[in-house]
N, C-alpha and C positions, 0 to 999 in steps of 0.2 A: 668683377669676374677683371682680371689683369689681362691684356695682352704681352707678348713682347715676341722680336721676331730675331733669331739667330741663322745665320745661313739660310735666309728664305723658307727658313721652321719657323712655323708661329707657334707658341707653345699658350697655354691657356691655363692659370694661375686661377683655380676652382674654393682655395681655402681666400681669398683676399676680400677683405673688405669687415666693414669694421661691427667689431659681436653684441648683441644684446643681453642685458641682463636678463637672466630668468624671472628677477619679481615684478619687471615692468610692465604693468597693465596693456591689453592691449588696444586701449583707449590712446596713449602714452606712445605704444611702438606705430600706431598706425599716423599720429601726428610725426612724428621723430621722419618714416617714412616720404611725407608728403615734403616735408622740408628738405632734408638732405637727402643728395643722390646715391653719394655712395653708398647707405642705408638701402635705397631703393631697390640700387641694381646688384647689388650684393647676390648670390648664391648658396645656397645650401644643402647642400648635396644628400650626405648623411646626418643626422639630426645628433647633437651632442658629440662630433668627434673629434672629442679631446682629453683631457688627464687634464688632472688638478695640478700639476706642475712641470714634469719632462715625460717623453715618451722614450720609450726607450726599443720596443722591436713591433712589427705590424706582419701577419701572415693573411694569406686568403688561402680557405679550405680547396685541395680538389676538386668539390664541384661548384665553385665558383658564387656559394649563396652567402656566404659568411664571411667576416674577418674578423681577425685575434689580433689584439694591441695589448701590451703592457705599458707600465710607469710607474712614477710615483709623482709625490710624497703624498699619503702610506703607500705601501707600492699596490697594484690596480693589477685584475687580469679581467676584460673587457671584452663580450663577444656583440657584432653589429650582423641587424640579418638588411642584407642587399634588395631583398625584395620588398621590403619595409620603410629600407633607410633610416631605420632608427636602430637604438642599442636592445637587444636582446636582452643581457643579464651580464653581472659584473660582481667579481666573488675580490675577497681581499687577499692578501698573500705575508708570507715573514720575511722575504728576501727580495731584492731587485732580479728580473730578471735577464737573464744573458742569452740565453736560445728555447726555446719555440718552435716545437714540430708534432702537426695534426698526423695521428692514428690512424683515421678514418676518413672517408671522406665529406662528412661533416662534421660537425663542431663537435660532437658526443665522446672523442676518445683524441686526449692531448698529452705530451709529454714535454716538462718543464725542466729545464735548468737555471737554475738559480747561483746566488752568491751564496757565501756561509758552506757553500760543497754539498748544497742541499740537488735535490731531482724528486721530483714528485708528479703521479700518474691522475689526469683529469680525466670525472667520468662526467655525465645529464645530471647527475646529483650532487658533481663536486668532487671533491680532493678522498681519493680512497687509497694510495699509494704514497711513501713518503720513504725515502733513505739518504745514503751519504755514500759520497765518492772518495777514494782516498786522499786526492789534493785539491786545489782550488781549481773549478771548469773553465775552460774559455772558446771549447764550441763542441759539438755533436752533430751525429751522423747515423741515419736509418737505413738498414740493409735490408728492402722488402723482403724478399730473398729467403735468406736466411732469417730473418726475424733478430740481428743482433743490433744492437747499440751500441755504437763507439763514440766513446766520449775521451777527451782531449784536455789537460791542463799544464798546469805548472811542472809537472816530473817527467821524467822522458817515458812516458809508459803510454799505450794505446788499451784502455777499459773497453772491456765487452761484457755488453750484460746480455743475458737471452731473455725477450718479453717473452718464448714461448713458454722457457721451462721454469722462467723467475727465478735466474742463478746468475753469477758470474763467473765466465767463461777464462781459460789462461789469455792474462792479455798481450802485447805484439811489446819487445821489449829494442826502444828504437837507442839515438844515439843524443839528442838531446832534448830540451824542453818542446811542448808543442803549443802552435797555439789556433790552428784549425784544422781541418778533417773534412773529407769529402767520397763518397760513392758513388760507382760508375752504376749506373741502373740495367745498362747493356750486358756488361760483362763484371760487374762485382766487384771491380778493383777498388781498394781502398789506399788514396792517397791521405797524407799528413803534409802538413805544413812545419819545418822547427824556427828554434830561435838563431842557428844559424846562417840560413840561407839555402837550405836544402829539401828539397822536395821527395818525398820517398814515399816507394809504392807497397803496398802488403797485396799478398794472396790469401784470404781467408780458408781457404780449405789443409794446405798444410801447415798455416802460421809463419809463412818464409816471406822473406824482403824480396821482392823482384828485381828492385831495379831505385836508381835515385837521381835526379837531376838536380845539377848547380847550379842554382839561379841568383847567389850572390856574384861568383868572380863572373857570371856572362854578364848582371848591371854593372860591379866593374871596369870591364873590361870597354864597355857600350860607354859608361859614363867618366872614365877615366879616371876614377878617386878609386880609392883602399881602405872603405870602411865595410862597418859590418853591418848584415842588413839581412832580415827575418822577415817570414813568408806570414803574411798576414791573411788572403783571401786565397780562397782557388775555387772555382767552377770549369764545368765540361761542356764544351760545346758539343762535342761529339764522341763516339765510343773512342777518336781516335786523336783529339784535341783540345785541348784544358788553357784554361789560361788562370794564369800566375799574380796573384798583387799582392807586393814589397811592400815594407814599413819605407823605405825611401820614397815612393809615390810615381815607383814603374809599375805596367802591367804589360805581362813576358808570356806570348804566348807559342805553346812549345806544339808539334807531333810526336806521339810518346814514342814511332819508334827512329824518333835519332833524338843525341842529346845537345845540337846545337838550338837557338831559339829562330821561330819563324819571324815575331817581331814584338820589339820593344817598344808602349808608348809609356811617354812621361806628362805626369799629369803638371809637372811645373809648380805645384804646393808645396812639395817636402814634406805633404801627410802620409801616416799610412791608408793605406785601401784597404775600406773597411767591406766593402762587397762587388761580384763581378756577376755579369746579367750577359747571357747571348740571347738575340733576341734575331730569329730569321724568320729573313723577306725575298721576297721574287726578287726585286732588284740591287740586293746586294745584302747581307748580314751584315746588324749593327749589334757592338758591344756597349754596354750601359756599364762604366764603373764609376764607383761611388767614395770619394773622400767625405772628411767634416766637413769640407765647406763648400763643395759642388759634387756634383755628378755629370759626367762627360758623357756623351754620347757620339760614339766614332766605327767607319765603317773597318770592317774584322782583314776585309785582306789586304787594306796599304796603310790604315790606321790616319786617312784624313778624317778632319774633323764633322760631325754632321748638326750637333746643337751643344750645350750644355742647359744647367738648369742650378741657378746658383741663390742662395739662401743667407739671411743676416745671422740665420742662430745655425749651431752647429750642426750638421745630422747623423743620426746615429743608424737606419738601418731603410730599408728601400723596400718596395714589391711592384712588380705589375701582373697587372689584371690579364688571365690568359686570352692570347690572341685580338690585345687592343691596347691604343695609342694611353690607359689612365695607369695612373702611377700615384700610389701612397708614400708616405714620407715620415718616418718617426723623429723627430729633431730636439733639442732643447727647449723646450718653450710648450705652450699649456695646447696651443690649438695642430692638431696635427694637418699636416700638411697633401693638397690633391692637385694633382698636375693633369691636364689631357692635351698629346703633340696628334694630331690627327694622320700626321703623318707618316708614325708608326705603327697606328692600327686603327680599326673604327672605336666609335664607340659603344662599352657593354650593353645589352640589351633591357639592363636595369634602370640605364641612362641613356635613351638613345636619344630624347631631344636635346641634347648636347648635341649632335649633326648640324639643326635648324637652326642653335644660337650661333654656331659659330658660323655658319654661312650668313644672317645675317649680320654679324658684326662684320664681314670680310665686307659686305655691299655699304654698309654704313659708317663712312671713315670720323670719325669723332676730330674735334680740333682738339692742337697737340699741345699748346700755350693757352687756356683758357685764366690763368689768372697772373701773365704776366703779360706787360705793351711792348713792342720795339718803340724809340725812342730815338729822335741822330740825336748829334755833338750841338745842335745851335737850339733843340727842344730843350738840353740840358743845361744848359746853360740861360735861358727862359727861365728856367724852372729853380735855376740856383743850386742844382745837384751835380754841376761839374767837379765839382770837389771830391764825389764817389768816384773818380773814374782810376781802376788798381784795383779795385776792391771788391770784396765776395758779393757784394749790393750789387753790382752789375755785372753783367754776363754778354761781354764782346760777340756780336755776329753783324759780319757783311758791314754796311757801312755805319752800323747803328750800334748800342746797345739796348737788351732787354731786363727790363726795370719791372719789380711789383706792384702788379696794377695798384693795391692798397698804399704803397709809398706817393705813389706816382698823382693819385686823386689828393691824397693828404697836401701831397704837395704844389699842388695845381688850387688848390683852395686856400692856400693861403698865401702866392705868388699872385693871384689874380682870383680875390674875391667876387670882386663881380659879372665874371664870367656867365655865369647864367641866367643872371639880372640881361645883361646882354643880348644874348638868345635868345630871352624871352621876348624882347623887343622886335627882335629882327624875324623872329615868326610869326610875332601879331602884324607884319606892316606885308609881309608878302602874302599872308594869307587874307589880308584886305586889299591888295594888289589884285589876287585870283579873283577872288569876286566884282570889280569892278570891270574887269575883262570880259565876267561874264554878262550875256543877253539879258536883259531883264524879263523878257517870258520866253520859256524853254519851251521849245518846240518837242511835241509827243514822238519818240524814238521809239519805232518797232523793232521789237528782240528778234532777231532770226533764230530759226529752227536749230536744230542738234543736229539734222541729217540734212544734208544737201544744203550746206550752206550756200553754196555758189548759183544754185540753182534758183533758189531763193531769190535771194541778191539780185541776179537780170531779168529777173519776171516781176521782184516792187520796181524796176531800174525803168525798165520800157515802159513799163507802166506810167510814170512818175514823166516820162520822156512825151507818148503819146499825147500826156493832157498839157503839158508846155506849152508843146506847138499846136495842139489846138488851142488854146488859149491866144496866143501869138497871133494866130490869122482868125480868131471872133468867129470859130466855128465851134457849135454846140454839140456838134453829134462826133462820138468819138470814134476810133479807130477798132478792129474788129482784131486787132491782134493787142491793143492796150485793155478790149476786155476778157480776152481770153488769157491773157495774163493776169491778170485780176479774178477773176474765177476761179484760175488753179490756185489760190492761194488763200483765200477765202472760201472753198464751197468743200465740204465734210467727204464727199469721193475720194479725194484728195488727199486726204487727212494725212496717212499713213506712208505717204510718198515725203514725207518730212517730219516721221516721226519714225518709224521703224527704218533697223538699221537692213533690213532684207531689199528692202527699194533703193538704197544708196550707190550711187555711181562710184562704180571703181575705176579711178583714173589711169592702175598700171596692168589694164586689162588689154590682151590682144587685140581688137577689137577698135577702143579710146586710140592705142597707138600707134596703129594701119592711120589714122588721121591727120597725125601729128603733124606733116607739111603745111594740109590745110588752115589746119590751128594756130600754127605759125604764123602764117599770112595774114590771117583773119585779126590776131592778137598785133600785128605790128601798122596794121592801118587805124587800131586804137579802138575807143570802146563804139559800140552801135547805137543810131540816133534812131529813132524809130518815125516817119515820114507821116504825115497825116492818109497821106493815101493808101492806105491799108488794101482795098478790094485789089487794084494794081497786084497788088506782092504779093497778096493770098492766091491769087491766080500762078501766078510762077511758079509759087510753092505745090500746088496740085500739081506741076505736070512732072515734078520728079520722081525716081524709083526710088524702091525702094531704099539703095545703097545708098542717093544722096541722102536722106531721110536719116542714117545709122551718121553720116560726115554732120549732117549739119547738127543733131544734138550736141555731138561732140564741137561744133563751132560755137554752139550756146556756151557752152560750161569757160569755152576759152575765152571768148568774151565777156562772162563774167569776171575772168580774172584780171583781164585788162583793165573793166572798170573799179573792180575793187581797189588798184594800183593806182586810178584816177585819184578817186576815193578820199586813198589816203594822201593823194598830193594835195588836195584840195586844198582852201583857205578860209572858206565860208564857216559859221558858226556850227549851222544843224552837221558838217561832214563833221566837223568836231566832235561834237555832240554823239555823232552816232558813232565811231569808234570809242569811244569813254564808256557806250553803251555797251558796248562785246569785250569788254576788259574778262568779261568768265569766261567768257570762249577762247580766249588767247590762254587765260592762264590753266584751262585743260589741255591746249592745244602743249603750253609749255612741259606741263606734268607727262605726258605720251611722248615728249621727246624727250626729256629726263630718264623716264623709262624706259625708251630702246638705248638711251649711250650705257646707262647700268647693265643691259643687256648685253650690248658690243663688250663693254669691258669683262663682263663675266665669261664669254665665250672666248674674249684673247689673254684670259687666263688659262683655261681648259686647253687650249689649245696650246701654249708654254710650255702646262704641265705636261700635253703629251708628247711635245716636241723632247722636254727632259727625259722623261723615259725612254722613249725611242732613242734618246741617243745613249744612256745607262743597258740598253739591251744590247745596243751592237758591239758595247765595249766589253760586256759582258761574253756577246756572240763569240768575239775576237780572240781573247781570253780562253775561251772556251778550245777553238778552232789550234789555238798553240799549243794546249797542254796533251790535246790527240794527235797533233804532230810527234813532240815529243812521247806519246805514249810505247811503250814497246810491243813488239806484234801478237807474241806470245809468253807464256807462262809454263813455265815448267815444273810440276810437282816431285818432289827426292823425298824420300825416310830417312829423317835422320836418327841412328843411337843415341843409344842415353851418354855414350862417351865421344858421339862427336859434334863438331858445329859448323856453323854454316859457311866457317873460312874458306874449307876447301873447293865449294860451287864459286865464290868469288875468285876463282881462277882461271877459269872454262873460257876457251874462246868464246867469241862471238863470232856468228856464220853472218856472212855479208858475199849477199846478193849481187849487187853489182861490184866494177873496178870502182877502187878509190884511192888514198894515196896509202902512204904504209902505214903511217898516225891511224887512221883509221882501222886497218886489218890485222893491227897490230893488239895481241891477246888481251883479254881484259885485264887478267895478273901480271901478264909484261907491263903494261902498260903503269897499273898501279908501284911496279917493283922499281922500275924505271922512277915514277915521282919520288920514290921513299931516298931512292937513291941522291937524287939531286937534291930531296928536302937536306939530309945529312951534309953534304957537303956546304948549304949554307948556312948549315946551323937553326933547322926549324926544327920542329916535334910536333907529330901529326897526333890525336888522338884517335883514339881508337874510333871509330863509328858504328860500331856494334850497337846497337841501344839496349841500354841496361846490364852493361856488361857481359854482353853475349851470353846472359843467362837464358833458361827458356820459360816457355807459361805454356799449359798444354791444357787445350779445353774440349770440352764433351759434346761429341754433338748429336740430337737429339734425334732419335729412333722414329724408324716410322709405326703407325697404325696396328700393322698387321705383326709386326715385332712383338710389341707391347702387347697386345693379346694374345701371344705363344706363348711369352713368357708368363703373363700371368698365369695364362693356365696349367703351365708347368710347375711352378710355385704352388699353385691351389691345388693340384694334384698331390705333390710333393707333402703338401701339410697334411693331408686326406691320410695319405697312409704311414705317414708318422704316427697324425690320432689314431690307429684301428691297432696298429702294433702294441701302444700303449694301453688300448682297452680291450683287446682279443689276452685268454687267459690260457693259458699256455698248461699239457699236462704232466702233475707234478706226484710228490706222494701222496699227499694226502690225496688227489682228486683220485688217483689210481686205487688205492685202498680200500673202496667197496665195490667195484667193478669185480663182477664174476668171473671163472677164468674162461675160455673156451674149448670144447673139444680137442684131443690131441689131432683126430686126423682132420678136423675143419684148421684148428690153428696152421696146424702144418701147409696145408691146400690156399690157407689164406698169404703165408708167408712165400711160399713159393710164387705164386700171382704175384706179389708185390713186386718180389726180384724181377 
């Protein structure tokens, strides 16, 4: 796994590393992993995530459990199961895949647009339907609301195929050949990109052209050139904002309510933009745009760069896992690429261990120049390599050069063949000198316990000092204090005092800090020497109260620290041997210090991240407040007839409650007329700011549940009445022929009653 940093954004390449052949045995594989660190540290996120030669497309199913990938040679279609991190199945195709769209939440239904004008429908069992379109296809999009499949190609028509009815519908007539098509999932507006740099918007309900956006002229005016620019990719950020990619390497963002672009971002590679994706974030939306060389990520609001992913092989397609920082790339190489960017989102659930790996890699910093060595100019002269200055073999750096370690070792062997022998002789001489300095009889050194080291050292020092004074005064009887000190170290009843961490003295406690002044005075006097007259001292110690006893315990610790300093400053052989014996304890303390330093660095990084987040949050809050200040106080809804336009409402006056200048109190229509006259005087022509040429778009408002139930009941009653009318038999000649006539009086009375 390789790590690169761009603008303080870490990008992890999960597909980096050497790949092992399938025919290699497990034993040979283990040996190779032991010898080679690159093979041992590689990460195989998805098994067999590759193609025979080239990968064309990569897609993720809506449920986030499967990945579809296509490639050649020969054309293959593969499905990967993310729960098992392996290949689920693969299928052979007759032509290369241009576009793939999942029709269901899982892998059960897909539609594939292939070269040679083929369109295939696949299910779990395999391919079950195949047809051809009238021209060579370039892109397709699906409208889930109407179940229409929109296909564009080399002709100036948008072909529509209804998946529910299974038939072709009337196509849309465009003005030029088409490159791409996109359908907005919110209001089902169909947007197409043409080869002459125009974006066309279609309403599928009445098959009419709603409006156009001239992207080519906007880009030419921005770059100052006059060239033919085609639209190569489209993507919706939200129902009102769209991103357009051009063949000259620019991304233009538009608001559908205006003709002028919001932002023009240039890749500076002069390569067509293949795909655009909008990434929603709390601290600013990010746009990911890709050409065949790299994928750039930049902020949607101002176009400032965030990061970039560049590859040696040309890129064909990419997709981002939902709500995460995981990216999959299809490229002109057998191995498909996998990248993880923690700043754009967390790792998916099926590879959540990536979070721990990235945190560990941040803590441990690996050396940068393992295979190179730094040498000065004098060292180059000694090695006879000064003639290489100015070539690619040496890399100038500060006051010297970086040189390949293999070349350095070879040159040093040739110029100084006996350097190793001299080093060996010097090493032997130094070892012999060290052995001579050591004493012939080594004293037995007692190892200090791991808990309460300072207390144990002070007790041992007190016992040794008492014994020494007793020997100088020729006293056979030891002092009571030395006996107490030796008994504490040897008695099993006080064993836990030097083994269990529960009995360890906390030097940072409040009680210890209260007696700091007394401890400093005792430490300034130096180490404490115990006199032989311990009986008199014991009487004085028994008279102290509990507070003095607490301070005395603290004084003992400070005297122990002073003794340890004196012990390090000693020159006798016994003290040197004791310091050597405590190397293991020093190593443990160094490990603890390094752990504290790493924790402090981690806390500092978290503080810096939080500060950056707060700064961006404050900037976003200021921008929001600026928008709210410029927001209109109220909106007035007007009904517009079929023959009217919105221009008459522009000329209405703006009500002003506060007293201002004459310019602010002037009507909006009057100000617009005055500006138009001024522009005519300066020979400037303003384009009509009305979006899509002043055309209308009507949207159906969903009815309430009560109205829907009433309408359903009414339609049901009408259907029932119509059905009864068809079933009811009306009297005719055949029915009345067999009936008997009533008597005259009854018949007349019946008629009279009825009338």
